[in-house]
N, C-alpha and C positions, 0 to 999 in steps of 0.2 A: 360399090355398095360397102358401107362401113360394117365391119365385123363386130358382132356384139355377143354377149354371153347367151348360152343356152342352159338355163338352170333347171336341174333335176335334183341332183344330190344336195345342191346349195340353196334350193328354193326356200325352204323353211326358215333357215338362219338368215336370209336376206330379207324375207317378207315379214318376219316376226322377230326383229332384233331385240325387242323388249323382253321376250320370254321363250325364246325358241328351245332353250334347254330344259324347260320345265314339262312336267306330264300334261298339265293344262294346255299349255302352248302347242305342245305335239299333238295331243288328241284334237285340238281345234283345227289343225291343218292336215288331218287325215292320217296320223301315225297309227300303226298297228293294224290298219285295214288290210294291207297286203298280207300280213301274218295270218289274219283270219282267213283270207283267201287261200293261202298256201296250206293251211291245216286241213282244208277240205279236198285237197289233191292228193293223188298218190305220191308218196315221198320221192320215188325214183323218178317220176315224170317231171319233177322241178329241174332236176339236173339235166337229165337226157333230153327233155323237150324244151323247157323255157329257157334255162341258162345256156344250153347248147346253141339253141335257135338265136339267142341274142348275140353270140360272139363275144361275150364279156371275157376280157383278158385282164390278168392281174394289174392292178394299179400300184403296185409297190416298187416296180422297177424291171422285173424280168418279163413281163408281159405274157405269161403263160395262160392259155385258155383255162378259165376257172372250171368249166364242166369236165374238161379232160383230167384235170387234177383231182376232182372228186371221184371220177371214174376208176382211178388207180386203187381205191380201197378194196381189199378183198371183201367179197360178198358176205362171207359168213364168220368174219373175225371181229370178236367183240371182247372187251369194251373198245370204243374208239373215241378220239377226242378232236375237237375244233379248237385251234390256237390262233388268236388274233395278233397279228404283227402291228403293235402300236408303239414300237420303239423307233419312232422317227428322229433320227440324229444326223442326218446328211446336211451339210452346209447349205443354207438358203432354201431347205425344203420345209414348208410350214402348213401343208394342206390338211394332214391328218390332225394335227393340233387344233386347227380351226373346227373341224368336224366334232371332235370329242368334246371341245369346250362349248360350242354353240349348238350342237345338235346330237347329243349322245343317244338319244332315243332312235334316230336313224340307224346307228350302229347296233343297238340292242336288238332292234327289229330284224336287221339283216343277219345277226348272228342267230337269232331264233329260226328264221327262214332256212339258213344253210345247215344248221344242226338238225332240224327236221328232215331236210332233204337227204342228209347222209346217215340218218339214224344215230345221231350221237347225243348223249344225254348230259355231258359235262363239257363246258367251254372254258377256255383261259383266255384273258386279255393280258398280253404282256405289254405294260404301259411304260414308256419313258419315264424314268424316275423324277425328272425335273418338271413334269406337267402337274404341278400341284393343283391348279384350278381344274384341270381335265380330270384328275383322280377323283376330286370332290364331287363334280357334276356326274361324272360316270357312275360313281357308287350311288349317288342319290337316284339316278335314272333306273339302275338295276333294282334298287330297293322299291321304287315306285312302281316299276313294271310288275314286280312280283305282287305287289299289293293289289294291283289291278287284274291279276290273273294272266298276264302275258309272259311270265316265268314261273318256275316252280314246278309243282305237280299238277298233272292233268290240266295243261294249259288250254284255256277256253272250252273245257269239256271234251277236249280231243282225245284223251289218253296218252298224250305225249308229254314227257317230263323233261325239264332242262334247267340246270343250274349254271351260273356264270361266276367264275373267280376272277378277280382282278390282281394281278401280281405286278408290283412295281420293279422296274430295273434299276441298276446302279450306275447309269451314265456310261455304259460301254457301247460304243458305236457298233463294234462287231457283233453284238447280239441282235442287230437287225437282219443278220443272215439267219435263215430259218433253223438250221441244225445248231448254231451257237445259241440261238434263243432257247432252243428245246433244253440244251445242256444247262443253261442258267435257270431255266423254270424247274429243272429237277434238282436245283441246288449246287450244281457243279460250276466250275469256272467256265466262264463264256468262250468257248472255242469251238469252231466248226468241226463237223464230223466228216469223215471220209464216206463217200457215196459211191456205189449202193452199200447198205440198203437206203432207200429214200424214206422220208417220213410216212408216206402213205402205207409203207409196209412195216417199218419199225421206227416210230417217232418218239413222242412222249411216253416215258415208262415202257418203252419197247413195244408199244401198241400202235395200230394204225392211226395216222393223225394227218389232218388237213390243216395247212397253215395259209391264211389268207390276210391281205392287207386291209386296213380300216375302210378305205374308199371302195375297194371291191366289194366289201360286204355292205356298205351303206347304199351301194347301187342296186341291190337285189330287190328291195321293196318296190322300186320303180320298174324293174323287169317284170315282176309279178303283176303290178298293176297295168302296165301297157301291154304285156305280152312280149315274149322273146322276139318274134319276127318284126314287131312294130319297133321294138328298141333297136334292132339291127338296121332299120332304115336310116337311123342317125349315123354320122361318121362316113368313113370312106374305106372301101376294100375290106381287110380283115381288122382294120382299126375301127370297130363300131362304137357307137354311143358318144358320150361326152367324157371328158376328163378335166380335173382341176389342175391347172398349172400355177405354180408359184413363181411369180415374176419379180425379179429383183435387179439391183444394179442401176445402170444409167437410163432409168425410164421415169417419166413424169408421175405415173401412176402404178407404183409397185403394189403388189398384193396378190391374193388368190382369185383366179378367173377360171370359171367352169365354161368351156367352149366345146363345140362340136368338133370331134377329131376330122381333119381334112382342111381345116383353114391353114393358112401359111404362117410361117414364123413372122413375115412382115405384118400380116394381120395382127397377131398377138402383140407384138412390139410397138407398132405405130398407129393402131387404130385409136381413135379419140375415146372410144367406150372401153378400151382395154389398157395397154401400156401408155399410150399417148405420145410415143417417141422420146428421144433423148431430151433432158431438160435444157441443155444448152443449144440444141439444134445441131450439134456436131454429128457427123456420121458414126454409125456403128462400126467399131473395128473388129470386134469378134464377139461371139456369145457361146455360152455352154448350154447346149440344148435339153440335156436331161439329168441335171444334177452333177454334183462334183465328181461322180464316177465316169462320167461320159467325156469322151474326146470333144474338142470344140469345133464350131463353124465359124467362118468369117462374115463380114457385112457385105459380102459380094451378092449380086442379084441372083445368082445360082442358089446360094444358101438361103438368103431371106425369102425367097420365093418357094422354097421346098414345103410341102404339106406336112402337117402334123400327122404323120403316118408312120406307125412303129416300124414296119417292114421296109418302107421306102427309104427312111433315112439311115437305116442300118445297111441295106444292100447297096445304096447309092454312095453314102458318104462314110460309112463305117462308124457311125454314131448311134446313140440311142436316146429315146425319150425318157427312159429309165424312170426316176422318181417323180418327174414332172416339174423339176425345178429349172427355170430358164434365167440364167445370169447374164446380163447385158452390159458390154463395156464399149465406151466411145474411144476416139482416136488419141485421147490424152493418156491412156493407160499403157504401161509397161507390161507386156504379157508374161514376161519372165517373172515378174513380181506376183502375178496371180498364180502362176504355176508353183512358185515356191511356197506361196500360203496354203495351197491346197496339199501340196506334198507334206508340208509340215503336219497338218491335220491327219493324213493317212499314216505317216510314220509314228505319230503319237497314238493312234487308235489300233495299230497292228497288235494282234494278241501274241504274236511271237511263236506261234506253233510251227510255221513253214519257214525255213531257212531263207528261201529267196526274198520273202517279203519282209521278214524280220531284219535282215542285213541290208536288202537293196533299198527298201523304202527310206531307211535312215540316211543311206549314202545319197540318194536322189536329193532329199531335202537339203543336205550339206552343200552339194554342188550348186543346186538352184539358188541357195542363199548367197553364195559368193558371186555368181552370175548377176543376180539382181541387186547386189549391193556394191557393184563396181569392182569386184575383185577376180572376175572370171579369167580363166586361161583360154587361149585360142581354140584348143581342142576339147573344152568342156562339154559342148553339145554332143560331140561323138562319143564322149565318155559316158554321158547320160543315156545316150541311146544304146550303148553297149550294155550298161547296168539294166536298163529297162527291158531289153531284149532277153535277157537272162530270166526275168520274171514272167515275161508275157512275149514268148516267141512269135514273130509274125505280127507285132503289135500294129503295124501300119495296114494290115489287111483285115478284112471282116468276112467271116468271124476268125478271130484269133485264138491261139492256145494259151494255156497258163501252166505255170509250174507250181502253183499253190492251190490248196484244196478250195479255198473261196475266192471270189472276185476282189477282195480288198487289195491284193497285190497288183492285179493288172490296173485298178483304179488309181494307184499311185503313179502309174506309168502314163496316164491319159494326158496329163499336161505336157509331158516330155514329148510324146508323140504329136501332139498339136503343135508345139514349138518347132519341131522337126519338119512337119509338113507345111506350115504356113508363115513362120517367122525366123527361119533359118538364118538368113542374111542379117536380119536385125539382132539376132541374138549373137551371131559371130562378131558383129560390130561392136556389141557391148564389151565383148571379150578381148577386143583387138589391143586395148591399152592396159590389160591386166598383168598379172605375174606371168613369167615365162612359161611356156608349154613343157609338160613332161609326159612321157609315153603313157599310152592308154593301157595300163596294166593295173595289177592290184595295188601297186605302189602309189598309182595317181590318186588314189582315194584318201591318201594322207592329207 
């Protein structure tokens, strides 16, 4: 049976491509009906009953249960804030941009439902600064929603008030980490905070704060419309519902695909209705299953036939579905070159707060450069693994530990760990004719 899309979050933008981002187009396809329904419910029941029953987990990368995150807010602590993480900056991840540009009303409605559920009256959207069209359409959507009575004072006569502020970022990938995002939103330099306290206790302006991803919030109207239990019937195990996967690389049909969780990577990559297989017909050599931060999988049957199940891939292979970006490479690709390019990104985006990341990510990039450009030394892979292990001890195991405040440091090690696990002999062969080896010490990094 051919795998196909299961469109919930993307239904409007696919069915009404001519006007999905407008108020008229949104209302014609049922926008804000779920908000009206939610406003007639007890606020606490939305999270404790509907969202909890749905099993909805964060779609930004960590996969933490949304209802559990909301429950961490102290019951009598006000004011409180809702912050939307729309700072999508990871390589080959482009689902949130699509939602913001083509269906901003889904996000606005989701924000209103979540804010009502947690008794929040001021929400902030931290938007990636490069999303110029998204900013325009999002601010238009907020303006139009306010004019129609879906935002502002006394929404739909419910007595509930909500304002939304859109804040544009300045191009720092680190601000996709929730505490660095909050720092930036407060006007400080975007650097992660040591936890605890967690944002639910002391977040934005030291007040209780919920931080949710764009896709997570855009899913809420469908959970309200369907009911949490019915939504949970989609998916597999604790990975319920649908997810949007950004498919790129060596596939015939790159793009965003919303599929029911539980289909296999083979389905996603090779189904004629989805990725369509490799353009050349050559075999898949490896793929990155969950964004640049994730370790890799190979084109083996074991890996291709693994289900899109957050817990299964983590517990079985030590990888994650992460941001939902799946990057596919055929057997013509040099894996060391891909690892270098990703390491270069992370070294550039390190905020420099933590010494292991600030120093280690740069050295990883330099060593991978010389390996991938024919200048490798015979012991370079062991050197890389030594440096990587100082950033993320036990990096080959899941779960691993980290010596940095945020996950950017371990992300820089993912490519190294993947080369070590699956392409060790190939990389060593690349280095066999390079400069003579020198001891794996601090001096080896020169």
